C-alpha positions in Angstrom: 0.0 0.0 0.0 2.7 2.5 0.9 4.5 1.8 -2.4 1.3 2.6 -4.4 0.9 5.9 -2.6 4.6 6.8 -3.3 4.2 6.1 -7.0 1.0 8.3 -7.1 2.8 11.1 -5.3 5.7 11.0 -7.7 3.4 11.5 -10.8 2.2 14.9 -9.7 5.6 16.7 -10.1 6.0 15.0 -13.5 2.5 16.2 -14.7 3.3 19.7 -13.4 6.6 19.7 -15.3 4.9 18.6 -18.5 2.3 21.4 -18.0 5.0 24.0 -17.5 6.9 22.7 -20.5 3.7 23.1 -22.7 3.1 26.6 -21.4 6.7 27.7 -22.2 6.5 26.1 -25.7 3.2 27.9 -26.3 4.5 31.3 -25.4 7.9 31.0 -27.0 7.1 29.0 -30.2 3.4 28.6 -31.0 2.1 32.0 -30.2 4.7 34.0 -32.1 4.2 31.8 -35.1 0.5 32.4 -35.1 1.1 36.2 -34.8 3.5 36.1 -37.7 1.0 34.1 -39.9 -1.8 36.6 -39.1 0.5 39.6 -40.0 1.4 37.9 -43.3 -2.2 37.2 -44.1 -3.2 40.9 -43.4 -0.3 42.1 -45.5 -1.2 39.9 -48.5 -4.9 41.0 -48.3 -3.9 44.7 -48.3 -1.9 44.5 -51.5 -3.4 46.3 -54.5 -2.7 47.3 -58.1 0.6 49.2 -58.4 2.3 47.8 -55.3 5.8 46.5 -55.6 6.4 43.0 -54.2 9.0 40.3 -53.9 7.8 36.7 -54.2 9.0 33.9 -52.0 11.1 32.8 -54.9 12.9 36.2 -55.0 11.2 37.7 -58.0 10.8 41.5 -57.8 7.7 42.7 -59.5 4.9 45.2 -59.7 1.2 44.2 -59.3 -0.8 44.8 -62.5 -4.0 43.1 -61.5 -5.6 41.6 -58.4 -8.1 38.8 -58.4 -9.4 36.8 -55.5 -6.3 34.6 -54.9 -4.2 35.5 -57.9 -1.9 38.4 -58.8 -0.9 39.3 -62.3 2.6 40.8 -61.9 5.1 42.5 -64.2 8.8 41.9 -63.8 11.6 44.3 -64.8 11.9 42.9 -68.3 8.3 43.5 -69.0 7.3 39.8 -68.5 3.9 39.2 -66.9 3.4 36.4 -64.6 0.4 34.9 -62.7 1.1 34.0 -59.1 -0.9 32.9 -56.1 -1.4 35.4 -53.3 0.4 33.1 -50.9 3.6 33.4 -53.0 4.2 37.0 -51.9 6.9 37.4 -49.2 6.4 39.7 -46.2 10.0 40.8 -46.4 9.0 43.5 -48.9 7.0 45.5 -46.3 8.6 48.8 -45.5 
């Protein structure tokens, strides 16, 4: 009987440690990532015709047309491309 009580008493600190570990992981890894994704989504939704962008592939371009989830962009050489809204990098925000 005493052995059973000791093993039950030793699980409580372990559970507390796992709970604290999850809280630390949430505030240092999960929450900042969620904030970053929200900021990226807001930036991409605010883009309009005439804005200069950089794609995640590194292409610098100007937006010619905006559709629901697609941009028609023009590169320096005059080439037009059709890209997904998600392909725009946040690094261009000034």
